[in-house]
C-alpha positions in Angstrom: 88.3 112.1 97.6 85.3 109.9 96.6 83.3 110.2 93.5 80.3 108.2 92.3 78.7 107.6 88.9 76.5 105.0 87.3 75.1 104.5 83.8 72.8 102.0 82.0 72.7 101.1 78.3 72.1 98.1 76.0 73.3 96.6 72.7 74.9 93.5 71.3 78.2 92.7 69.6 78.8 89.7 67.3 82.3 88.0 66.8 83.2 86.6 63.4 86.2 84.8 62.1 87.7 82.4 59.4 89.5 79.2 60.1 91.7 76.3 58.9 91.1 72.7 60.0 93.9 70.8 61.7 94.4 67.0 61.3 93.7 64.9 64.5 96.7 63.2 65.9 97.9 61.6 69.2 97.2 63.7 72.3 100.8 64.4 73.3 101.9 64.7 69.8 99.1 67.2 69.2 100.2 69.3 72.2 103.8 69.3 71.1 102.7 70.2 67.6 100.5 73.2 68.5 102.7 74.8 71.2 102.8 78.5 70.4 99.9 78.4 68.0 96.6 80.2 68.0 93.8 77.6 67.7 90.4 78.2 66.3 87.5 76.0 67.5 85.9 75.3 64.1 83.1 73.1 65.3 81.7 75.9 67.6 81.9 79.6 66.9 85.6 80.0 66.1 86.6 80.5 69.7 90.4 81.3 69.9 92.9 79.6 72.2 96.6 80.3 72.6 98.8 77.3 73.5 101.7 78.5 75.6 105.0 76.9 74.5 106.2 76.8 78.1 103.6 74.5 79.5 101.5 73.2 76.6 98.2 74.6 78.2 95.6 76.5 76.2 94.3 80.0 77.1 91.0 81.3 76.0 91.2 84.6 74.0 87.7 86.0 74.0 88.4 88.8 71.5 91.2 91.0 70.2 91.5 93.2 73.2 91.6 90.2 75.6 94.1 88.5 73.3 96.4 91.5 73.2 96.4 92.1 77.0 96.7 88.3 77.7 99.5 87.7 75.3 101.4 90.7 76.5 101.2 89.3 80.0 103.0 86.2 78.6 105.7 88.4 77.1 109.4 87.6 77.2 111.7 90.6 77.3 114.2 90.9 74.5 116.9 93.5 73.7 116.9 95.5 70.4 120.0 93.6 69.3 118.5 90.2 69.7 115.2 91.3 68.3 116.8 92.5 65.1 118.1 88.9 64.5 114.5 87.8 64.0 113.0 88.6 60.6 110.2 91.1 60.8 107.1 90.4 58.6 105.0 93.6 57.9 101.6 92.0 57.8 99.8 88.7 58.2 99.6 88.0 54.4 103.3 88.3 54.1 103.7 86.1 57.2 101.7 83.3 55.5 103.8 83.6 52.4 107.2 83.8 54.3 109.5 80.8 54.2 110.5 78.7 57.2 113.5 80.2 58.9 113.5 78.0 62.1 117.2 77.1 61.9 118.6 75.3 64.9 120.8 77.4 67.2 119.2 80.7 66.2 117.4 83.1 68.6 114.3 82.9 66.3 114.2 79.1 66.8 114.6 79.5 70.6 111.7 81.8 70.9 109.3 80.3 68.3 105.7 80.7 69.4 106.6 83.2 72.1 105.4 86.8 72.6 108.4 89.2 72.8 108.5 92.6 74.4 111.0 95.2 73.2 112.2 96.2 76.7 114.7 98.8 75.5 112.0 100.8 73.7 108.4 101.0 74.9 107.5 97.4 75.4 106.3 96.8 71.9 104.9 93.3 71.5 105.8 90.8 68.7 104.4 87.4 68.0 107.0 84.9 66.7 105.3 82.3 64.4 106.0 78.8 65.7 106.6 77.3 62.3 108.2 80.1 60.3 110.2 81.7 63.2 109.5 85.2 61.8 107.9 88.0 63.9 104.9 90.2 63.5 104.1 93.4 65.4 101.1 93.3 67.7 100.3 97.0 67.9 97.0 96.7 69.7 93.8 94.7 70.1 92.9 95.1 66.4 96.2 93.8 65.3 95.8 90.8 67.7 92.4 90.1 66.2 93.9 90.1 62.7 96.6 87.7 63.8 94.0 85.4 65.4 92.0 85.3 62.2 94.7 84.8 59.6 97.4 82.9 61.6 95.1 80.7 63.6 95.1 76.9 63.1 91.6 75.3 63.1 91.0 72.4 65.5 88.1 70.0 66.2 86.4 69.9 69.6 87.8 66.4 70.2 91.4 67.4 69.6 91.0 70.6 71.6 89.8 68.6 74.6 93.1 66.8 74.6 94.9 70.0 75.4 94.7 71.0 79.1 93.1 74.3 79.9 94.9 76.7 82.2 93.1 77.9 85.3 91.9 81.4 85.8 91.3 81.9 82.1 95.0 81.3 81.6 96.1 84.6 83.0 99.6 83.6 84.0 102.4 85.6 85.5 105.0 83.3 84.0 106.5 82.3 87.3 104.8 78.9 87.6 101.6 80.2 89.0 98.6 80.2 86.6 97.1 83.3 88.4 98.3 86.7 87.2 98.5 89.3 89.9 95.3 91.2 90.3 93.0 88.5 89.0 90.7 86.3 91.1 90.8 83.1 89.0 87.0 83.2 88.6 84.8 83.2 85.5 85.1 87.0 85.2 88.8 87.3 84.6 88.5 87.6 80.8 86.0 90.5 81.4 88.6 92.2 83.6 91.3 91.8 81.0 89.0 93.3 78.3 88.1 96.4 80.4 91.7 96.8 81.6 92.9 96.8 78.0 90.4 99.3 76.8 91.0 101.7 79.8 94.8 101.5 79.3 94.5 102.0 75.6 92.6 105.3 76.3 95.1 106.4 78.9 98.1 105.6 76.6 96.6 107.7 73.8 96.6 110.6 76.3 100.2 110.0 77.4 99.1 108.7 80.8 100.6 105.7 82.8 98.6 102.5 82.4 96.6 101.1 85.4 97.3 97.7 86.9 94.7 95.3 88.1 95.0 95.1 91.9 94.0 91.8 93.7 92.8 93.5 96.9 90.9 96.2 95.0 89.3 93.6 92.8 88.4 91.5 95.8 86.5 94.5 97.2 84.9 95.3 93.9 83.7 91.7 93.4 82.4 91.5 97.0 80.3 94.6 96.3 79.0 93.1 93.0 78.2 89.9 94.7 76.2 91.8 97.4 74.3 93.7 94.7 73.4 90.4 93.0 72.4 88.7 96.3 70.2 91.6 97.5 69.1 92.8 94.0 70.0 96.5 94.1 72.1 98.8 91.9 73.6 101.6 93.8 76.8 102.8 95.5 75.4 101.9 98.9 73.6 98.7 99.9 70.3 98.6 101.8 72.3 98.6 105.1 74.2 101.8 104.0 77.5 100.1 103.3 79.5 102.0 100.6 82.0 100.9 98.1 85.0 102.3 100.1 84.1 99.9 102.9 84.1 97.0 100.5 87.5 98.1 99.3 88.9 98.3 102.8 87.6 94.9 103.7 89.2 93.6 100.6 92.6 94.6 102.0 93.3 97.8 100.0 94.2 101.0 101.8 93.4 103.9 99.5 94.8 107.4 99.4 92.2 108.4 96.7 89.3 106.4 95.3 86.5 106.6 92.8 83.9 104.2 91.4 81.9 103.8 88.2 78.9 101.6 88.1 77.5 100.2 84.8 74.6 97.9 83.9 74.6 96.7 80.3 74.4 93.8 77.8 77.1 95.5 75.7 80.7 94.2 75.5 82.5 95.7 78.4 85.3 96.9 76.2 82.9 99.6 74.8 82.3 101.1 78.2 85.1 103.7 77.9 83.6 105.1 74.7 80.1 105.3 76.3 81.5 107.0 79.4 83.3 109.5 77.2 80.2 110.4 75.3 77.6 110.2 78.0 79.2 110.6 81.4 82.1 113.1 81.9 82.5 112.2 85.6 83.0 108.5 84.7 85.3 109.3 81.9 87.4 111.6 84.1 88.0 108.7 86.4 89.3 106.7 83.4 91.9 109.3 82.4 92.8 110.8 85.8 96.6 110.6 86.2 96.4 110.2 89.9 95.0 106.7 89.8 97.4 103.7 89.6 95.2 100.7 90.3 92.0 99.2 89.0 89.4 96.8 90.6 86.6 95.2 88.7 83.6 93.3 90.0 80.9 91.6 87.9 77.3 90.7 89.0 73.7 90.7 87.8 70.7 92.9 88.5 67.2 92.1 87.1 68.8 89.7 84.6 71.3 92.2 83.2 75.1 92.2 83.9 76.4 94.9 86.3 80.0 96.1 86.8 81.7 97.7 89.7 84.8 99.5 88.4 87.0 101.1 91.0 89.9 103.4 90.4 92.4 104.0 93.2 95.8 105.2 94.4 97.1 103.4 97.4 98.6 105.0 100.5 101.7 103.1 99.9 102.1 104.5 96.4 101.4 108.0 97.6 104.0 107.7 100.4 106.6 106.3 98.1 106.1 109.1 95.5 106.3 111.7 98.2 109.5 110.3 99.7 111.2 109.3 96.5 113.7 112.1 96.9 114.9 110.7 100.3 116.2 107.4 98.8 119.6 108.9 98.3 120.7 109.7 101.8 124.1 111.2 100.8 122.3 113.7 98.6 119.7 114.5 101.3 122.5 115.1 103.8 124.4 117.3 101.4 121.3 119.4 100.5 120.4 119.8 104.2 124.0 120.8 105.1 124.0 123.4 102.2 120.7 124.8 103.4 121.8 125.1 107.0 125.2 126.7 106.1 123.4 129.2 103.8 121.4 130.4 106.8 124.5 130.4 109.0 126.3 132.5 106.4 123.5 135.0 106.3 124.1 135.8 110.0 127.9 135.7 109.8 128.5 132.2 111.3 131.1 129.6 110.2 129.8 126.7 108.1 129.2 123.3 109.6 130.8 120.1 108.3 129.6 116.5 108.4 131.8 114.2 110.5 131.6 110.5 109.7 132.4 108.2 112.6 
């Protein structure tokens, strides 16, 4: 089933913050010192960067939603038992006031500056302060924004330049590759993170499974957006009649079901879900439809205003796996089949069959 919808609107959002200035030191010493910290670029507009303890590279956090989604992608799974060994601080004020508990040999010291995911519960995210070794709960994007503001360490442009920047907006999958699955490594990845986060937040509130950004789907969405930019049109079909499902197929994604929302706006992309909910029921239904598993996002420009191609999909592979999930246990399948056959045989007075293993 294919659905289309598009919407245009315009407004602006301003980001504000507060900062602490760090003292300049030797480059390598600086990197070692700020691993696990959130840095605030005080000589610009307070841009926030997270320095991963694993590689000493900095990752740009455009806003709270981006920070939340990005930092969760860096998460290290931890059991409830081990998590309880790290002191929980209820809010940022108390975190600032807490004493240093980074004792050698403790779990807290081993994971200082890391993001922890409570794998035995619902994947709740906690940030472990790199200096105090206490943890604080990151409930959502708003909580991440608060942590950025109050726990960030200010830094000058000169010192910041000494810290290497990760590729692809720092969207790492933690396995040595700087590119997280689903992202293209272009200048639009932070936008994709923001939209993915806001969509998944809406789905979570309704008890739905979250979507994942799919590389092939995003490749198709971006190809369509690039074509719109190059030929200057804003529609589901290009001047030659090529539709978005063809772009998706060329991107390498085989869909069982597929839908697309188009948007043209100067507004922050994280607000799109709210606008769809209030102004476009068809678009909003795509956001909360339980059938969809994957998301693809393309970014372009039409008449000087940003445009977004947002594709929701369920792959043929996912559909097949769900339909055949009950066949994974062959012994159970054989037993159920035998019981069904023997019931029919009993109905006509025949002896039951048995399974003979050779």
